[in-house]
ZADREN-868172 format. One line per field, with one value per residue: residue in three letters; x, y, z of N, C-alpha, C in turn; residue number from 0. Coordinates in steps of 0.2 Angstrom, whole numbers, m for minus. Example, Ala and Ser with C-alpha at 12.3 -4.5 7.8 and 13.67 -1.06 7.14 Angstrom:
REM residues 2
type = (ALA	SER) $
nx = (66	64) $
ny = (m28	m11) $
nz = (39	35) $
cax = (62	68) $
cay = (m22	m5) $
caz = (39	36) $
cx = (66	64) $
cy = (m16	0) $
cz = (39	39) $
seq = (0	1) $
This chain:
REM residues 323
type = (MET	ASP	VAL	SER	ILE	ASN	ALA	ALA	VAL	TYR	ALA	VAL	LEU	ILE	SER	PHE	ILE	ALA	ASN	LEU	ALA	LEU	CYS	PRO	MET	MET	ILE	PRO	SER	LEU	VAL	LYS	LEU	LYS	PHE	GLY	GLN	TYR	ILE	ARG	ASP	ASP	GLY	PRO	ALA	SER	HIS	ARG	LYS	LYS	SER	GLY	THR	PRO	THR	MET	GLY	GLY	ILE	MET	ILE	ILE	ILE	SER	PHE	LEU	LEU	GLY	ALA	LEU	VAL	PHE	MET	ARG	GLU	ASN	PRO	HIS	ALA	ILE	ALA	VAL	VAL	GLY	VAL	THR	MET	ALA	PHE	GLY	LEU	ILE	GLY	PHE	LEU	ASP	ASP	PHE	LEU	LYS	ILE	VAL	LYS	LYS	GLN	ASN	LEU	GLY	LEU	ARG	ALA	TYR	GLN	LYS	LEU	ALA	GLY	GLN	ILE	VAL	VAL	SER	VAL	GLY	PHE	PHE	MET	TYR	TRP	ARG	THR	LEU	ASP	GLY	PHE	THR	SER	GLU	ILE	LEU	ILE	PRO	PHE	PHE	PRO	ALA	LEU	SER	PHE	ASP	VAL	GLY	VAL	LEU	PHE	PRO	VAL	PHE	VAL	VAL	PHE	ILE	PHE	LEU	SER	ALA	THR	ASN	GLY	ALA	ASN	LEU	THR	ASP	GLY	LEU	ASP	GLY	LEU	ALA	ALA	GLY	VAL	THR	ALA	LEU	ILE	ALA	VAL	PHE	PHE	MET	PHE	SER	ALA	TRP	MET	LEU	ASP	SER	PRO	VAL	LEU	PRO	VAL	THR	GLY	ALA	ALA	VAL	GLY	SER	LEU	LEU	GLY	PHE	LEU	LEU	PHE	ASN	SER	HIS	PRO	ALA	ARG	VAL	PHE	MET	GLY	ASP	THR	GLY	SER	LEU	ALA	LEU	GLY	GLY	PHE	VAL	ALA	ALA	VAL	ALA	LEU	MET	LEU	ASN	MET	PRO	LEU	PHE	LEU	VAL	ILE	VAL	ALA	VAL	ILE	TYR	VAL	ALA	GLU	THR	LEU	SER	VAL	ILE	ILE	GLN	VAL	GLY	TYR	PHE	LYS	MET	THR	GLY	GLY	LYS	ARG	PHE	PHE	LYS	MET	ALA	PRO	ILE	HIS	HIS	THR	PHE	GLU	LEU	TYR	TRP	PRO	GLU	THR	LYS	VAL	VAL	ALA	PHE	PHE	TYR	ILE	ILE	THR	ALA	MET	ALA	CYS	LEU	LEU	GLY	TYR	LEU	ALA	LEU	MET	GLY	VAL) $
nx = (114	104	91	81	64	60	71	72	60	62	72	65	57	66	73	63	57	69	70	58	62	73	70	61	71	81	77	73	86	92	85	89	102	101	100	92	82	86	75	74	71	66	58	42	30	23	31	39	35	41	54	67	64	70	84	95	90	93	103	96	90	100	107	96	94	107	106	96	101	113	113	112	123	134	146	141	146	140	129	137	143	132	128	139	142	130	132	143	139	130	138	145	134	131	142	140	128	132	141	133	123	128	141	137	139	133	134	138	146	157	151	160	167	158	154	166	168	157	160	172	167	158	167	175	165	163	176	176	165	167	176	168	158	148	148	145	146	135	118	101	87	73	57	61	68	75	85	100	112	128	138	152	168	165	159	163	162	148	143	147	139	126	126	128	117	106	108	108	95	87	91	85	72	69	60	48	37	39	40	53	56	45	43	55	54	44	51	61	54	50	62	65	57	61	74	71	65	75	84	94	108	107	95	91	96	88	76	79	81	67	60	67	64	50	48	54	45	34	38	42	32	19	13	30	41	54	67	76	88	103	111	102	96	106	111	100	99	111	110	99	104	115	109	101	111	118	108	108	100	100	93	80	78	74	61	55	60	54	50	62	68	60	60	74	75	67	74	85	80	74	85	93	83	82	94	96	85	88	83	70	58	54	46	35	41	55	63	50	40	37	31	19	14	9	m4	m10	m13	1	1	m7	0	11	5	0	12	17	7	10	23	20	12	22	31	23	23	36	38	31	39	50	46	43	38) $
ny = (m65	m52	m51	m42	m44	m34	m31	m41	m39	m26	m30	m39	m30	m21	m29	m34	m23	m19	m29	m27	m16	m20	m30	m26	m17	m26	m37	m33	m31	m44	m50	m43	m46	m59	m70	m82	m96	m112	m126	m142	m156	m168	m165	m160	m157	m145	m136	m131	m119	m110	m108	m97	m88	m76	m80	m83	m75	m76	m67	m55	m60	m62	m50	m41	m48	m46	m32	m31	m37	m31	m20	m25	m32	m27	m29	m42	m57	m69	m67	m62	m74	m82	m74	m73	m87	m89	m81	m86	m99	m95	m89	m101	m106	m96	m96	m109	m106	m96	m102	m111	m104	m91	m94	m105	m118	m133	m142	m134	m131	m145	m160	m164	m152	m143	m150	m150	m137	m134	m142	m135	m122	m126	m132	m120	m112	m119	m119	m105	m103	m111	m103	m94	m87	m97	m108	m126	m143	m150	m155	m151	m162	m166	m164	m167	m156	m153	m162	m166	m170	m175	m173	m174	m179	m181	m170	m160	m167	m170	m157	m153	m163	m159	m146	m150	m158	m149	m139	m146	m151	m139	m135	m145	m143	m132	m131	m127	m114	m102	m111	m116	m104	m100	m111	m111	m98	m100	m109	m101	m92	m100	m103	m90	m87	m97	m93	m81	m86	m93	m84	m80	m73	m74	m70	m57	m59	m70	m64	m55	m64	m69	m57	m55	m66	m65	m54	m57	m67	m61	m59	m71	m80	m90	m84	m86	m72	m72	m83	m91	m98	m108	m100	m94	m105	m113	m103	m101	m114	m115	m104	m110	m121	m116	m108	m117	m125	m116	m113	m125	m134	m144	m157	m154	m150	m161	m161	m148	m145	m154	m155	m152	m164	m174	m171	m174	m187	m193	m192	m199	m212	m214	m215	m225	m236	m236	m241	m253	m261	m261	m250	m247	m236	m229	m219	m209	m197	m188	m174	m176	m167	m166	m177	m175	m165	m171	m174	m164	m146	m134	m124	m129	m139	m132	m125	m135	m140	m129	m129	m142	m139	m128	m134	m143	m135	m130	m142	m143	m132	m138	m148	m141	m135	m147	m162) $
nz = (1015	1013	1002	992	985	977	969	960	953	948	939	930	924	918	909	901	895	888	879	871	865	858	849	838	832	829	822	808	804	805	795	784	783	779	789	789	795	792	786	789	778	784	794	801	789	790	795	784	779	787	784	781	791	802	812	826	836	849	853	856	867	876	877	882	894	900	902	911	922	925	933	945	948	954	966	968	966	964	956	945	941	936	925	918	914	907	896	890	886	877	868	862	856	847	839	833	826	818	809	803	797	792	786	779	782	784	795	806	821	825	833	843	845	850	862	869	871	879	890	895	898	908	918	920	926	938	944	947	955	966	974	980	993	1003	995	992	991	994	990	989	993	984	991	1003	1010	1021	1023	1015	1002	1000	987	986	981	968	963	954	942	942	941	928	921	924	917	904	902	904	895	882	883	883	870	862	865	859	846	842	839	851	861	868	874	882	890	897	903	913	921	925	933	943	949	952	963	972	974	981	992	998	1001	992	983	969	965	958	945	941	939	929	918	917	913	901	893	892	885	873	869	864	851	847	848	841	825	823	822	824	827	841	839	841	849	858	864	870	879	887	893	900	909	917	922	930	939	946	951	960	969	975	970	960	958	957	945	937	940	938	925	917	904	896	900	895	881	879	883	874	862	865	867	854	846	851	850	837	832	839	833	820	812	815	822	838	842	832	828	833	842	855	854	841	838	844	837	825	828	835	833	831	840	850	855	860	870	878	883	890	901	907	911	920	930	934	940	951	958	960	969	981	983	987	999	1007	1013) $
cax = (113	97	90	74	61	60	77	70	54	65	76	60	54	71	75	57	57	75	69	53	65	78	68	59	76	86	74	74	93	93	82	93	108	99	101	86	82	85	71	76	66	63	54	35	29	20	37	43	34	45	60	69	62	77	86	100	87	96	107	92	88	106	108	91	96	112	104	92	105	119	112	112	129	139	147	137	149	135	126	142	144	127	128	145	141	125	134	148	136	127	144	145	128	132	147	137	123	136	144	128	119	132	146	133	142	127	135	140	152	157	149	166	169	153	155	172	166	152	164	177	163	156	173	177	160	164	182	175	160	170	179	163	155	142	149	145	145	129	112	94	83	66	52	65	73	79	90	105	116	135	141	159	174	162	154	165	159	141	142	147	133	120	126	127	110	101	109	105	88	84	92	80	65	68	58	41	36	38	41	58	56	39	45	61	52	41	56	65	49	50	69	65	53	65	79	68	63	81	88	100	110	106	88	90	97	82	71	81	79	60	58	70	60	43	48	56	40	30	40	44	26	16	18	36	44	61	69	82	94	107	113	97	94	112	112	95	101	117	107	95	109	119	105	99	117	120	103	109	93	100	89	74	77	70	53	52	62	52	50	68	70	56	63	80	74	63	79	89	76	73	91	94	79	83	101	95	81	90	80	63	57	50	41	34	46	58	60	44	35	35	25	12	12	6	m11	m12	m10	7	m1	m10	6	15	0	0	19	17	3	14	28	17	10	28	34	19	25	43	36	29	46	55	43	44	32) $
cay = (m59	m50	m49	m40	m46	m28	m31	m45	m36	m21	m33	m41	m24	m18	m34	m34	m16	m19	m34	m24	m11	m23	m35	m22	m14	m30	m42	m31	m32	m51	m52	m40	m50	m66	m74	m86	m102	m118	m131	m149	m160	m174	m163	m159	m153	m138	m131	m129	m112	m106	m107	m90	m84	m74	m84	m80	m70	m77	m61	m51	m62	m61	m42	m39	m51	m43	m26	m32	m40	m27	m15	m28	m36	m24	m33	m48	m62	m75	m65	m62	m81	m84	m70	m75	m93	m89	m78	m91	m104	m91	m88	m107	m107	m91	m99	m114	m103	m92	m107	m115	m99	m86	m98	m110	m125	m136	m145	m130	m134	m152	m162	m164	m145	m141	m154	m148	m130	m134	m144	m130	m117	m129	m132	m113	m110	m123	m116	m98	m104	m114	m97	m89	m88	m102	m114	m132	m149	m153	m153	m152	m167	m164	m166	m168	m151	m153	m166	m165	m176	m172	m177	m176	m178	m182	m164	m157	m171	m169	m150	m154	m167	m154	m141	m154	m160	m143	m135	m150	m151	m133	m135	m150	m141	m126	m133	m125	m106	m100	m117	m116	m97	m100	m116	m108	m92	m103	m112	m95	m89	m105	m101	m83	m87	m101	m89	m77	m90	m96	m77	m81	m67	m74	m68	m52	m62	m74	m59	m53	m69	m69	m52	m55	m71	m63	m49	m61	m71	m57	m59	m78	m84	m92	m86	m82	m67	m73	m89	m89	m102	m111	m94	m93	m111	m115	m98	m103	m120	m113	m101	m114	m126	m112	m106	m123	m127	m111	m114	m131	m137	m147	m162	m151	m149	m167	m160	m142	m145	m160	m154	m153	m171	m178	m170	m177	m195	m196	m193	m205	m218	m215	m217	m232	m241	m237	m245	m260	m264	m260	m245	m246	m230	m230	m213	m207	m192	m185	m174	m179	m162	m167	m183	m172	m161	m176	m175	m157	m140	m132	m119	m133	m143	m127	m123	m141	m141	m124	m132	m147	m135	m124	m139	m146	m130	m130	m148	m141	m128	m142	m152	m136	m134	m153	m166) $
caz = (1011	1012	995	991	979	973	964	954	950	943	934	926	920	914	903	897	891	884	873	867	861	854	844	832	829	826	817	801	802	804	788	779	783	777	794	789	797	787	789	786	775	788	799	800	783	792	796	779	778	792	781	780	796	805	818	831	841	856	854	859	874	880	878	887	901	903	904	917	927	925	938	952	948	958	973	968	962	962	950	939	939	932	919	914	911	902	890	888	882	871	863	859	852	842	834	829	822	813	804	799	793	788	783	775	784	787	802	811	825	825	840	848	847	854	868	872	873	885	896	897	901	915	923	922	931	944	947	950	960	973	977	983	1000	1003	990	995	986	996	986	992	991	983	996	1010	1010	1028	1021	1009	1000	998	981	987	976	961	962	948	936	943	938	921	919	925	912	898	902	904	888	877	884	881	863	859	866	854	840	840	840	858	866	873	878	887	895	901	907	918	925	928	938	949	952	955	970	976	976	986	998	1001	1002	987	979	962	964	953	938	939	937	922	913	916	909	894	889	891	880	867	867	860	844	845	849	834	820	825	818	825	831	846	837	847	853	863	868	874	884	892	897	904	914	921	926	934	945	950	955	965	974	978	969	953	957	956	937	935	941	935	918	914	896	894	902	890	875	879	883	867	857	867	866	847	843	854	847	829	831	841	829	813	808	817	826	844	841	825	826	839	849	856	852	834	838	846	831	821	831	837	830	834	846	856	858	865	876	883	886	895	906	910	915	926	935	937	944	957	961	963	975	986	984	991	1005	1010	1014) $
cx = (106	95	82	71	60	65	75	64	57	69	71	58	59	72	69	57	63	73	63	56	70	75	65	65	81	83	75	82	95	91	86	100	107	101	95	87	81	81	73	70	62	59	46	34	26	25	40	41	38	52	62	67	69	78	91	97	89	100	103	90	94	107	103	92	101	111	100	96	111	118	113	118	134	140	143	140	145	132	130	143	139	127	133	144	135	127	139	145	132	132	145	140	129	137	144	132	127	139	139	124	123	137	143	137	136	128	136	146	151	154	154	168	164	153	161	171	162	156	169	173	161	161	175	172	162	170	180	170	163	174	174	160	148	142	149	144	138	123	106	91	76	61	55	70	77	85	94	109	123	138	148	164	171	158	156	162	151	139	142	141	127	120	125	120	105	102	107	98	85	85	87	73	64	66	51	41	34	39	46	58	51	41	50	59	48	46	60	60	50	57	69	62	57	71	77	67	70	86	94	102	109	98	87	91	91	77	73	80	72	58	61	66	53	43	50	50	35	32	42	38	23	12	24	39	52	62	75	88	97	110	109	97	100	113	107	97	107	114	103	99	113	115	103	105	118	114	103	103	94	95	82	72	73	63	52	54	60	51	57	70	66	58	70	79	71	69	83	86	75	79	93	90	80	89	99	90	82	86	73	63	52	44	41	39	49	62	53	38	33	30	19	10	8	m2	m14	m9	m4	6	m4	m5	10	11	1	7	20	13	7	19	26	15	17	31	30	22	32	43	35	35	50	52	43	37	29) $
cy = (m58	m47	m48	m42	m40	m28	m35	m42	m30	m24	m36	m35	m21	m22	m34	m29	m16	m24	m31	m19	m14	m26	m31	m19	m20	m36	m40	m32	m39	m53	m49	m44	m57	m71	m79	m93	m107	m123	m137	m152	m165	m172	m162	m155	m146	m133	m128	m121	m107	m105	m100	m86	m82	m78	m80	m74	m71	m71	m56	m53	m61	m54	m40	m42	m48	m36	m26	m34	m35	m22	m18	m33	m33	m27	m39	m53	m68	m73	m64	m69	m83	m80	m72	m82	m93	m86	m82	m96	m101	m90	m95	m108	m102	m93	m104	m111	m99	m97	m110	m110	m94	m90	m103	m117	m129	m139	m140	m132	m142	m154	m162	m157	m142	m144	m151	m141	m130	m137	m139	m125	m120	m129	m125	m111	m113	m120	m109	m99	m106	m108	m93	m91	m93	m108	m121	m137	m153	m151	m155	m158	m165	m167	m167	m163	m150	m157	m164	m170	m173	m177	m178	m174	m178	m175	m161	m161	m170	m162	m150	m158	m163	m149	m144	m156	m154	m140	m139	m151	m145	m133	m139	m147	m135	m129	m131	m117	m105	m105	m116	m109	m97	m105	m114	m102	m95	m106	m106	m92	m94	m103	m94	m83	m92	m97	m84	m80	m92	m90	m78	m74	m68	m72	m62	m55	m66	m70	m56	m58	m70	m64	m52	m60	m69	m58	m52	m65	m68	m57	m67	m83	m85	m86	m82	m78	m68	m79	m87	m93	m105	m106	m93	m99	m113	m110	m100	m109	m119	m109	m105	m118	m122	m110	m112	m125	m122	m111	m120	m136	m141	m153	m160	m150	m155	m166	m154	m141	m151	m160	m155	m161	m175	m177	m174	m185	m197	m197	m199	m212	m220	m218	m224	m237	m242	m241	m252	m264	m264	m256	m244	m240	m232	m225	m212	m202	m190	m179	m175	m173	m163	m172	m180	m168	m165	m176	m169	m152	m138	m128	m123	m137	m138	m126	m129	m142	m135	m126	m137	m144	m131	m129	m142	m141	m129	m137	m147	m137	m133	m146	m148	m135	m141	m156	m165) $
cz = (1010	1005	994	985	974	967	958	950	945	938	928	921	915	908	899	892	886	878	869	863	856	848	838	828	825	821	810	799	801	797	783	778	780	782	795	792	791	790	785	783	779	793	797	793	784	793	790	777	782	789	779	786	800	811	821	835	848	858	858	866	879	882	883	894	904	906	910	923	929	932	945	952	952	965	974	964	960	956	944	937	934	925	915	910	906	895	887	884	876	866	859	854	846	837	830	824	816	807	800	794	789	784	778	776	788	794	808	815	825	832	845	850	851	861	872	875	879	891	899	901	908	920	925	927	938	948	950	956	967	977	981	989	998	998	994	990	989	992	990	989	990	988	1003	1010	1016	1027	1015	1008	997	993	982	981	969	959	956	942	936	940	931	918	919	919	905	897	900	897	882	877	882	873	859	860	861	847	837	842	847	863	871	877	883	892	900	906	913	923	929	934	944	953	955	962	974	978	982	993	1002	1002	998	984	971	960	958	946	936	936	930	917	912	911	902	890	888	885	873	865	863	852	842	845	842	831	822	820	818	829	836	843	843	851	859	867	872	880	889	896	902	910	919	925	931	940	949	954	961	970	978	976	962	952	956	948	934	935	937	927	915	907	893	895	896	883	874	878	877	862	858	865	858	844	845	851	840	828	833	836	822	809	810	822	832	844	834	823	833	837	849	854	845	833	839	841	826	822	832	833	834	841	852	859	863	871	881	886	891	902	910	914	921	932	938	942	951	961	964	969	981	988	988	998	1010	1012	1022) $
seq = (0	1	2	3	4	5	6	7	8	9	10	11	12	13	14	15	16	17	18	19	20	21	22	23	24	25	26	27	28	29	30	31	32	33	34	35	36	37	38	39	40	41	42	43	44	45	46	47	48	49	50	51	52	53	54	55	56	57	58	59	60	61	62	63	64	65	66	67	68	69	70	71	72	73	74	75	76	77	78	79	80	81	82	83	84	85	86	87	88	89	90	91	92	93	94	95	96	97	98	99	100	101	102	103	104	105	106	107	108	109	110	111	112	113	114	115	116	117	118	119	120	121	122	123	124	125	126	127	128	129	130	131	132	133	134	135	136	137	138	139	140	141	142	143	144	145	146	147	148	149	150	151	152	153	154	155	156	157	158	159	160	161	162	163	164	165	166	167	168	169	170	171	172	173	174	175	176	177	178	179	180	181	182	183	184	185	186	187	188	189	190	191	192	193	194	195	196	197	198	199	200	201	202	203	204	205	206	207	208	209	210	211	212	213	214	215	216	217	218	219	220	221	222	223	224	225	226	227	228	229	230	231	232	233	234	235	236	237	238	239	240	241	242	243	244	245	246	247	248	249	250	251	252	253	254	255	256	257	258	259	260	261	262	263	264	265	266	267	268	269	270	271	272	273	274	275	276	277	278	279	280	281	282	283	284	285	286	287	288	289	290	291	292	293	294	295	296	297	298	299	300	301	302	303	304	305	306	307	308	309	310	311	312	313	314	315	316	317	318	319	320	321	322) $
């Protein structure tokens, strides 16, 4: 399928402008509805002043993403698959946010409920994807793209694992003003150019994600006027996983989504070490961005994580080109 980079550029512009229009209209409504963020006492003390900042801004990300992608979804089932799974994960996050913020149920969705929803959406994506042209269980190997590895009968399980890893990684990364949005925007730019190089039909929707996130960053960067909530972070993780899988590049996530990986590993290590040592902590705080916050201002931590992601994306480009 011959896909023009112009389509992605137009999608960037449409979704960017859409978010610029949506945020000023919807943020006051979120404030009026008292959809404010609850800040836990065990987090950094500097975060307490953020209590009450409107959340569920992921709604604006999803709507503007949809508007940017909608024009290019006609007769493009691959794009429909990415948009559909992004919205589905966003819905899971919305239900979680709604229960926590609107219904005042502190736990939101139970862990098993959220996990079950993520698995159902992941399997649904796989079942639809396998009906499309170009579906394969072979994945590219970073730095050796001429080679590929066939996951075989374990591919459905592998797909679920990629979705669970990406969505939870994005969710854990969403802890500082502009962090998850900026990191994911850089990852989306990487996949936009990868889709162009690979002549993939998912190209326009990657552009829509880039534009939506750049628009949202204007309101989510420090000091944030709105947070994305689980509505946004789960949607972003679903988008990243879907695009990586459809480009046959899930292994590249270890490189370009290194912040997702680091945030997730820091929590796993912290919890495991805590249990093994009877209450001792490996990191001063987890996820890892909170440990950095003990030494650096929040804005410097975010900038540092942006730089790491940008360098990782350049490394991902080399990995796609091969040695």
